[in-house]
Structures are given as structure tokens and as C-alpha cells.
N, C-alpha and C positions, 0 to 999 in steps of 0.2 A: 820823077816820082816813083816810077816802077822799080828803079834800081834800089830805092830805099827799102823795098819789100822783098828783094831777092834773098833767097835762103842760102845760109852757109851750112850745107849738109855735110857732116863729118863722115868719117869712114864707116861708121856704124849706121848711117842713115838717119841721123838726128839733126835737129835744126838749132841754130845758134841764136835766132831772133826770139824776142819775147812774144809768145803766141797771143797773149791777151791784147797786145798793142796792134796786132795786124788786123786788117779788115776781115770780116767774116768769110768772104769768098776766098781771100788769099789763105786764110787759115785752113779752110776745108781742103783747098788744093794742096797745101803743105802736108796735111795729115795723110791724104791719099798717096802722096809721093813717098812718104815714110813707110806707109803700110805696104806699098808695092815692092819695097826693098827687103821686106821680111819674108822669109820662105814660108810656103804653105805648110810644110811639116811643123815648123815652130808654132804657127798659128793653131794648128789642130792639136798639138801637144799641150799648148796653154789652155785651150778649151777643155781638153780631156782631164788634165790635172786639176783645173779649177772645179770641174764637176765632181771629181773624186773628193776633193776637199770639202765641197758642199755636202756630200753624202756623209763624210766623216763628222762634219759639224753637227748634222742632224742626229747621227748615232751617238755622239759624245754628249750633247748638251740639251736635246729636246726631252723634257721630263726626266732629266738625270741630275744627279748631284755633282757639284764641282769637285774635282780632285786632280789626279795626275794628268787627266785629259787636257787641262789648260796648257801646261808647258809642252806637251806632245803636239797639240794643234799649233801652238805658236811656232815651234821648230819647223813643222811641216809648211806652214804659211811662209815663213822667212826663207825656207829652202826654195820654194817656188819663186818668190820675189827675187832672190839673189841669182837664181838661174835665169830669170827673165831679163835682168839688167847686166848680165855677166860681161857683155861687150863694152859697157859704159863705165864700169868701176874697175880701176886698176888695183886698188887696195882699200881696205876698210881699217881706218886707224883713228887714234885720238878720240874725239868726242863721239864719232859714229860707233866705234867699238864700245865705249863706255855706255852709251845709250842702249845698245843691243844687249849687253850683259845685264844692265840694270833692269831692263824689261823682262828678261828671262828669269832673273832672281825673283822679281815680283810674281811672275807666273808660277814659279815653283812653290811659292808660299801657299797656293791653293791646295797643294797636296800635303802640306805639313800642318797648318793650323786651320781652324774652322770658325774664326770670328766673323760673324755675319756682317757687322758694320764695316770692318776693314775689307772684306771681300767685295762689298758694294763699291767702295771707293777704288779698290784695286781693279775692278772691271773697267771703270772709267779711265783710270791711269793707263791700263794696258792698251786701250784703244788709242789714247792720245800719244803715248810713247811709241807705239808701233808706227803710227803715221809719221811722227817726227823722225824716227830712226830710218824709215824708208826714204824720206825726203833728203836727209843728211847723207845717206848712202848713195843716192842717185846723183845728186848735184854736188860735185867736188869743188866747193868754193873755199878758199883759204880763210877769208874773213867771215866770221859768224855774225851776220847782221840780222837782227831780230825781225825787222819789218819785212825783209825779203823772205825769211824763214816762215813767218806767220802767213804771209800771202800764199806761199807754196803749200803749206799745211792745209789751209782752208780751201784752196783751189782743188785739192784732192777730193774733198767731200762735196763741195758746192758745185764745182764745174766738171771735174774729170769723170766722176762716176756717172752722172746723168749723160754726159757727152759720149761715153763709150758703152752705154747700156745696150745698144742695138748692134754693137760690133760683132758679136758671135753670129748673128743672122747674116751679116754681110760676108763674113768669112765662109760660112757654110754655103751661102749662095755662090761665091766664087769657086768653092770646091765642086759644087754640082755643075757649074758651068764648064769646068775643066773635064769633068767626067763625061758630060753629054755633048761636048763640042763636036766630036766626030759624028755622033748620031743626029745631032741637031733636032732632037725630039723635044719641042717646047712644051707639049702637053704634059708629058711625064715630069718634066722639070718643074712646071708650075704647080702640079698636084703635090709633088714632094715638098716644095717650098711652102705650100698652104698647110700641109700636115704638120710640118716643123713649127710654123708660127702658131698654129691653133692649139697645140698641146699645152703650153703653159697658160694660154688664155682659157681653155676649157677647164683646167684644174682650178684656176682662180674662180671662175664662174660657178663650178660645182660646189666649191667650198663656201661661197657666199650664199648660194641657194639653199644648201643643206642647213646652214646656220639660221636662215630667215624663215624657212618653212618646215615644220616638223613632219607634216604629212609626206612631203616630197622626200625628206630624209628617211622616213619609215620605209617607203617603197624602194628607195635606192638601196637601203641596207638589206631588205628582203631579197632583192635581185642578186646581191652579192653573197647572200648567205649560203647559196648552193655551191659556191666555189670555195674550196678548202683553204687555198693559199692566198685568197684576195679578200681583204677587208677594207672596203671603200671608205667607210666611216673613219677608220683609224689612219689609213694611208693618205687620205687627201691632205690633211694638215702637214704630214711629213713631206709629201711631194711639194707642197707650196713653200715650205721652209727651204728645201733643197734648191728649188728654182730661184728663190729670192737671194739666197746666199751665193749661188753660182754667179748670178749677174753682178752682185756686189764685189765678190772676190776677183772675178775676171776684169771688170771695169776698172777697179782700183789698180791692179797690177799692170794692165795694158796701158793705162794712162802714163806710165813712166817710160813708155817707148818714145814719147815726144819730149824734146828738150824744152827747157823754160829758163833760159839764162836771164840774169839780172839786167833790167833796163836802166836807162839813165834816171837818176833821182834828182828831183828839183825841189825837194822839201827844204824849207827855210829853217835854219837852226836858230832857235830862240836863245837869247843871252840876257841874263838878269844883271841889273846894276848892282855892283858889289856893296856900295854904301847902304842902299835900301835893305839888301839882304842881311848885312851885318847888324843893322839896327833891329830887324825882326828877331834874329837869332839871339842877340844880346838880351832883349826884353824877355824872351822865352827862358833863357838861362837863369835870369834873376828869379823868376817864379819857381823854377826847378830847384834853385839853391835853397830857397825858403822851404820848399817841400822836403828836401833832403835833410835840412836841419831838424825839422819836426820828426822825421823818420829816425834819425840817429839819437835824438834825445828821448823819444818815447818808445817807438817800436823796437829798436835795437838796444835801447839802454837798460833793459831788464825789467821794465814795468809791463806786466802781463795783464793788468786790469783794463778792461774796456771802458771807454767813457760812458757816463750814465745815459740810459735810454737806448743803448746799442746792444744787439745780440750778436752772437758769433755768426749767425746766418747773414744778417744784414752787413756786418763788418767785412766778412770774407767775400760774399758775392758781389756787393757793390764795389768794394775796393778792387777786386780783380778786374772786372769787366771795364771799369772806367780807366784803370791803368793800362789795360790792354789797348783800348782805343787811342790813348795818348801815345803809347809806344809805336803804334802803326803810323800815327801822324808824324812822329819824330823820324821814323825810318824813311818816310816819303820826303820829308824836308831835307834830310842829309843827302840822299841819293840825287834828288833834283838839284840841290845846290852844287854838288860835285860836277854835275853834267852841264848845267846851264849858266853858271856864274862866269862873268867875263874874266879873262886871264891876262889882262893888259899890264896890271901893276903887281909886281912880285911881293911887295910889302903888304898890300891889301890881301893878296892870296894867302900869305903866311898868317895874317890875323884871322882870316876866315877859317883856316885849318884849325887854329887854336879854339875858336868859338864852336866849330863843328865837333872837335874832340871833347870839349866840355859837355856839349849836348849828348854825345854818345855815352859819356861817363854817367851823367844824370839819368839817362834812360836805362842803363844797366842797373842802377840803383832802384829804379822803379820796377824792373823785372824781378829783382830779389825781393822787393816789398810785396809784389803780387804773389810770388812763390810762398813767402812766409804766411800771408793771409790765407792762401788756399790750404796750406798745411794745417793751420788752426781749424779751418772748416772740416777737413778730413778727420782730424782727431775727435771731433764732436759728432760728425754725421757719417763717417765711414768713407769707403773708396768706391768709385764708379768709373765707368768708361770715360765720361766727360772730364772728371777730375784728374785721372791719369793722363789723358790726352792733353789737358791744360799744362801739366808739368813738362811734358815732352815738347809741346809747342813753345813754351817759354824758354826751355833750354836751346831749342833751335834758334829762337830770336836772339838769345845771348851769343851764339856762334856767329850769326849773321852780323850783329853789331861789332863783334870782335874783328871780323873780316873787313867790315866797313872802316873801322878805325885804322887798320893797316892801309886800306886803300886811300884814306884821306892824305896820308903822308907819302905814300908810294903810288903815284898816279899811273904808273906804267902797268900796274897789275890789272889783268882783265877781270875787273871786279864782278861784272854781270855773269860771266861764265862761272867764276868761283862760287858766287851766291847760289846759282841754279844747281850746280853740282852738289853743293852742301845740302840744299833742300831735298834733292833726290836721294842722297845718302841717308839723311835723317828719316825720310819716308820709308826707305828699305829697313832701317833699324827698327822703326815702329812696327813693321810687319813681323820681325823676327824676335822681338823681346818677349813675346807671349804675354800680352796685356791681360788676358783672362786669368792666367795663372798668378800674376802679380796681384790682381784684385782679390782673388780668392785667398791667397796667403796673407795679405795685409788685413783683410777683414776678419780672418780667423785669428790672427795674432791679436787684433783689437778685441775680439770676443773673449779671449783668455784673460785680458786685462780688465775689461769693463762689463763682461757678461751681456753685451749688446751685439746683436747681429741681425741682418735682414736676410732671412733664408730665401724668401721669394726672389730677391735680386740675385743671390748666388745661383739659384736654380735656373735663372734666365741666361747664365753665361754659357759659352760654348763648351764643347768636349775637352778643350784645353784645360779647363778647371776641374774636370771630373775627379782626377786623382786626389786633389787637395780637399774637395768637398767630402769625399769618402772617409777622410780622417775623422769626421764628426759622427760617423754612424753608430759608434758606441759611447757617445758623450753622456755624461751624467744627467744632463738636462733631457728629460723624456721627450719634450716637444721637439727639441733639436734633432735627437736621434730618430724619432719617428718621421720627421720631415725628410731627413737624409735617406732613410730606407725607402720611403715613397719615391724619392728622386731616383734612387738606384733602380727600382722596378720599372719606372717609366723609361729610363735611359736604356735598360736592358732590352725592353721591347722595341725601342727605336733602332738600336744597333743590331737587332736580330734580323731585320729586313735584308733580303738578298740584294747585293749590289754587283755591278760589273767590275772587272779589273781596272778599267780606266776611271772609275769613281773612287779609287783608293785615296784615303786621307789618313795620314799618320796619327793625328790626334784621336780619330775614331778607332783606329786599329789599337792604339794604346789603351784607350778606355775599355774597349771590348775585351782585350786580353786581361786587364786587371780585374774586371768584374767576373771573368770566368774562374 
């Protein structure tokens, strides 16, 4: 039994067994053995660089605006990560390189556009893509298996960070032991160890106490008021952020020192009976055929009059969201059928491919119908974030179904990879097409035709739309021109606030320059 748990430590001091499957005692022993093979200098350098990155994080992002600081910090972080795993990665290519470049491109968008909604999603995407990129860069597996990839991604956050959170203390303890080995002065060593451990604990306690008791906070601030260069009230929160980020950065990067190779899989592969599946798809296709006949004879046939009792709002809104749900259902049916259908009979498989092809064609018709209905809605009520995003999302679904249609007849194509890469590309395109500018332009064009415009919504757009909104400042409609001039004054005041170089954003710079 013990031989089954023997480690296969490679030349870099990493382990080839799956850590999660080892007993806890064996795993701890394994980690200690790997740590012992890493030089003390590398350990200290990693701690030092992680601490510097934590300070930069606080300087860049605490009470600061997002800008060029995002891609700069990403490059610094990836530089530390790649240096840390330099002995384990021979080359970064294919999907790893694509993911790294895609993440950087999304990070750069923070310094170009200022769309708050996209920046929120971009922050989440950056976190996810960075973890996925690190996992793909560290574990050089030829087959891209999603279950194993997801296990490794989630293990970085759920297991690896908490598991290595105290590692800096152990490294510093070993460093002190080496320094004091000759002196054998246990008292000084224990005092120094206590001071090191107490510093972050005291900062956390002081932060909580000052937040909970205003009197204590008052006296603490008065004590520090005599010191010119120390402001305890302001610096406590910064120190707390630095310490938290240091432990997160160090623990995440250090966790990749330990190998985590794929273990044996015992998952049972489901297989669906072709006849039952074909019956289901055939019945669905009959319904979609009837739906398509109605669409071609009424919606696409030139009749632009809505049925009695319907408004544009009801027709467009209900039509889109219901078709959207049906489209997602169809997409799930097609992908699951391609994966789980039994492939014993070639004739049945050919018939299944025909049925799936019809299902994809009918679904593409539904996408076009949803697009048409949303266009009717926009002509009547104008353009917003949601409506533009809807069009882009439907176009992405069209691309995904087109790729799936190819995958139905050419099964060797790695359809999952192509679909994910397509989604990633479309997300990057969404970031760079300047949605705010499109919304402003289309609403202004609609205003010239219908004399209807929602100025409050235009004013809520980001600085990317400022240039287009300013075109209405001399409009013949007094209410519109006054609203635009008020918007200009408010925007000038916002842009006049001093910012650091790392908060640079091109859309703000362009708006400020035009207003001057």
C-alpha cells in the first residue's frame, strides 16, 4: 500500500501523484519535501515581490479610478507567476497563449473605454481568465479536458489559497532558524517570531476597533495627530488591504509549486438511445416548421401590421425573450445529442445528423425573427445597453449554431474548443466596438427623424458618448440644447478632478480635450 503513495518527484521537485487523492499525512509530507528542494533565496524573493505587488495593488486601486493601472498590474502579476513556474514550463503555446493575450486585451480596455457595466463584467472575466491561464500554463496536458481543468481552477481558490496562507510565516521561521542556528538564542528567535505574527493581527484588530468605537477612534487619531507623516486613521485600511492582497497573491502563486496531475477517471459515459432521441427531435422539428411557415407568410412577407390587441412593446419584448429561451433549449439539445447518442448504426447516425441540421436551421430562423422584433422595438422606443447587447448576443448565437452545424457533419472538429474561443472573441469584440458611442449615434439619428429622444438616458452613458452628445448643444430645440449644456458643465467638473498617471483612460482624455 505504501508503494502506491510513493511520489514521483521530477527534476524540479514536483510531484506526479494527484495530491487530492493522497492521505492528509502523506500530502503534508509531500509538500514539505517539495518545499525543502526550493532554495531559501527563491522563497524570500517570492515573498518580497508578492509584498511589492500588494503595495502596488493598494496604490493603484484603493479609492482610485480604473485605467491603465489594470493592464500594468496584470503584466506584473503574470511576470511573477511565469518566473515562479519557470522550471515547469518549457513553452507557452496554442490555447495558453491565446488565453493570455485575450486576458491582456480585456485588461487594456479599462484604459480605453469607460463603460461601467462592461467594466464590472470585465473585472469578473479578468479574475476567471487569469486563473484559467495560470492553470493551463502550469499543467502541460495535451488533451484539454474540461472536468480536470475546472477541478484545477476551483482548487486554486477553494484549496490552494487557504492551504498556503501561512506559508510565509513558515519560510520566515526557517530563515530565522538559519540566522540564529549558530547563536542558538531561542529567546530572541521567539520574540522576533511573535512580533512578525502579531503585526497583521494588530492591524486587523485596530481596524475593527476603530470602526466599532468612535471614542477609541477619536483618541487614536489624536495620538497620531502630532506625527506629521503618520495618519493612523487613513493608513490602517491601506495596511489591511496590503496584507490581505499579499497573502492572496503569495498563496495563489506558491500553490503552483506543487504538481497536480490527472488521476484515473471512473466516470460512466451516458449514451442515449438513437430511436427515442430521433422521435423527440422529429416532433420538435414539426412544431418549428409550422412556426417558420407563419414567420415567412406574415413577418417576412411584407405585412407590417400587428395583430389586433398587440402593441410594439408586447410584440417585441415577449417575442424576443421567449424565442431566446427556445434557442438555448435547442442549443443544449444539439450539443447533448452530438455527445451522448449511441454511434452503433451509421444509418441512424446519418438520419440523426439530418434531423439535427434541420433543428439548427429552424433555430437560426428564430434568431432572425427575434432580431427583427427587437429592431421594431428599437424603432419605436430607442436604443439602450440591453437592446444593443441583445443584438450582439444573438449574432454570437448565430455564429455558435453555424459552428455546431459544421460539427454535426465533421465530428473530428474540436467543437467545444471552437465554441469557447468564439465566445471569448465575441466578448472582446463587445468591449471594443464602443457600445456607448453606438447608442448615442443611433438615438441622435432617431431624434432627427422623429424628434423624440431620452436625454436623461443619454446623460447616463459613459464618457465614450460625450463627443456625440455635444453635437446637440446648439440644437434648435431649447430644452435639448439646455440639457446638453448642463451635461457639459457637470462633465467638465468631473473631468477637472486631478488623477494619477496610472488612472489614465482614453475616453476621459478625449472628452476633456474636446471640451477644452
